[in-house]
C-alpha positions as CSV (number, residue, x, y, z in Angstrom):
1,M,0.1,0.0,0.0
2,I,2.8,2.4,0.6
3,G,4.1,1.5,-2.8
4,F,1.1,3.1,-4.3
5,F,1.5,6.3,-2.4
6,S,5.2,6.7,-2.9
7,G,4.8,8.9,-6.0
8,L,2.4,11.1,-4.6
9,G,3.7,14.4,-2.6
10,M,1.7,15.6,0.6
11,Q,0.0,18.3,-1.6
12,E,-1.5,15.7,-4.0
13,L,-2.7,13.8,-0.9
14,I,-4.7,16.7,0.4
15,V,-6.2,17.6,-2.9
16,I,-7.2,13.8,-3.0
17,F,-8.8,14.0,0.2
18,L,-10.7,17.3,-0.4
19,V,-12.1,15.8,-3.5
20,V,-13.4,12.9,-1.5
21,L,-14.8,15.2,1.1
22,L,-16.6,17.0,-1.4
23,L,-18.0,14.0,-3.2
24,F,-19.1,12.1,-0.1
25,G,-19.5,14.5,2.7
26,A,-17.9,14.2,6.0
27,K,-20.7,12.1,7.4
28,R,-20.3,9.1,5.0
29,I,-16.6,9.1,4.7
30,P,-16.6,6.8,7.9
31,D,-19.3,4.6,6.7
32,I,-17.2,3.9,3.5
33,A,-14.0,3.2,5.3
34,T,-16.0,0.7,7.5
35,G,-17.4,-1.0,4.5
36,I,-14.0,-1.2,2.8
37,G,-12.4,-2.4,5.7
38,R,-15.3,-5.0,6.3
39,G,-14.7,-6.0,2.6
40,I,-11.1,-6.3,3.1
41,R,-11.5,-8.5,6.1
42,D,-14.0,-11.0,4.2
43,F,-11.8,-11.2,1.5
44,K,-8.7,-12.1,3.6
45,K,-10.6,-14.6,5.8
46,A,-12.1,-16.1,2.4
47,V,-8.1,-16.5,1.1
48,K,-7.2,-18.0,4.3
49,D,-10.0,-20.3,4.4
50,T,-9.2,-21.5,0.6
51,K,-5.5,-22.1,1.6
52,E,-6.8,-24.2,4.5
53,E,-9.0,-26.3,2.5
54,I,-6.4,-26.8,0.1
55,T,-3.5,-27.7,2.4
56,S,-5.9,-30.3,4.5
57,D,-6.4,-32.4,1.4
58,D,-4.8,-35.8,1.4
59,P,-1.8,-35.1,-0.9
60,N,-1.5,-39.1,-1.4
61,P,-2.8,-39.7,-5.0
62,E,-3.0,-43.4,-4.5
63,K,-5.7,-42.8,-1.9
64,L,-7.4,-40.8,-4.4
65,D,-7.3,-43.4,-7.1
66,E,-8.8,-46.0,-4.5
67,K,-11.5,-43.7,-4.0
68,K,-12.4,-43.4,-7.6
69,N,-12.5,-47.0,-8.3
70,D,-15.0,-47.8,-5.2
């Protein structure tokens, strides 16, 4: 995330913040931030669950072949 902002100076960040403030208003910014945070958290949880599901599978292909033949 820091790499994204590395090319931006303080003046550019202030302008971006002011544009966001004008577009959404001061009252909606916390709601937007909460929604973004919740989305990121849910995405990370889904990635973690998928990794656990993939790694918990039995890596022994012989047993998989036996199950297919049954």
